[in-house]
C-alpha positions in Angstrom: 62.1 3.3 66.1 60.9 5.2 63.1 63.0 3.4 60.5 61.3 0.0 60.8 57.7 -1.1 60.1 55.7 -4.3 60.6 56.9 -7.3 62.8 60.0 -9.2 63.5 59.0 -12.8 64.3 61.1 -15.7 65.7 59.9 -19.3 66.0 61.3 -21.3 69.0 63.3 -24.3 67.7 62.3 -26.4 70.7 58.5 -26.0 70.9 57.6 -24.0 67.7 56.0 -21.1 69.5 56.2 -17.9 67.5 57.4 -14.7 69.2 56.5 -11.4 67.5 58.2 -8.0 68.1 56.1 -5.2 66.6 58.1 -2.2 65.3 57.2 0.0 68.3 59.0 -2.5 70.6 62.2 -2.5 68.6 65.2 -1.3 70.5 67.8 -0.4 67.9 70.9 1.6 69.0 73.1 3.7 66.8 76.5 1.9 66.5 78.3 4.6 64.6 79.0 5.7 61.1 81.8 6.4 58.7 82.1 8.7 55.8 82.1 7.2 52.3 81.9 8.5 48.8 78.2 9.4 48.9 78.2 10.6 52.5 77.8 8.8 55.8 77.0 5.1 56.3 75.3 4.5 59.6 74.7 1.3 61.4 72.2 0.3 64.1 71.8 -2.9 66.1 69.5 -4.6 68.5 70.8 -7.5 70.5 68.5 -9.3 72.9 67.7 -12.6 74.5 64.6 -14.1 76.1 63.2 -17.4 77.4 60.4 -19.0 75.4 57.2 -18.5 77.4 55.7 -21.8 76.4 57.1 -23.7 79.4 60.0 -25.1 77.2 62.6 -22.8 78.8 64.5 -22.4 75.5 66.8 -19.4 75.7 66.6 -17.5 72.4 69.1 -14.8 71.4 69.2 -12.6 68.4 71.4 -9.9 66.8 69.6 -7.6 64.3 71.6 -5.1 62.3 70.5 -2.3 59.9 72.7 -0.1 57.7 71.8 3.0 55.9 73.9 4.4 53.1 73.8 7.2 52.1 71.9 8.7 55.1 68.2 8.3 54.4 68.5 5.2 52.2 68.2 1.6 53.4 71.4 -0.3 52.5 71.5 -3.7 54.2 70.4 -5.7 57.2 71.4 -8.9 58.9 69.7 -11.2 61.5 71.5 -13.9 63.5 69.4 -16.1 65.8 70.4 -18.7 68.3 67.9 -21.4 69.3 65.2 -19.9 67.0 64.3 -19.5 63.4 63.4 -16.2 61.7 59.7 -16.1 60.4 59.4 -12.5 59.5 61.6 -9.4 59.2 60.8 -5.7 59.5 60.3 -3.6 56.5 62.3 -0.3 56.4 61.4 3.3 56.1 64.7 5.2 56.4 64.3 8.9 55.8 66.8 11.7 55.5 65.4 13.5 58.5 66.3 10.5 60.7 69.3 11.4 62.9 71.2 8.8 64.9 70.4 10.7 68.1 66.7 10.2 67.4 66.8 6.4 67.1 
């Protein structure tokens, strides 16, 4: 996805293994948008779960949300993780030419 850079990293709460998700592996989906005073506010989310690969069998889940408002400007983000701890979050490169269909 072109609007994120860097890595998103989660540390397993059971064994401490760090799991990295480079920007090119991000799977954000366009959730919708609504018109506001300065134009559209768009939201994107990525929900996923995985089992820690360090033989601890810890099931880790996360919900990662990004909002742009107005279009082309980063507005906000949120990350919720179950059975893990956030270590690093993506940086953002939201551009006006980004269209929801392209994400």
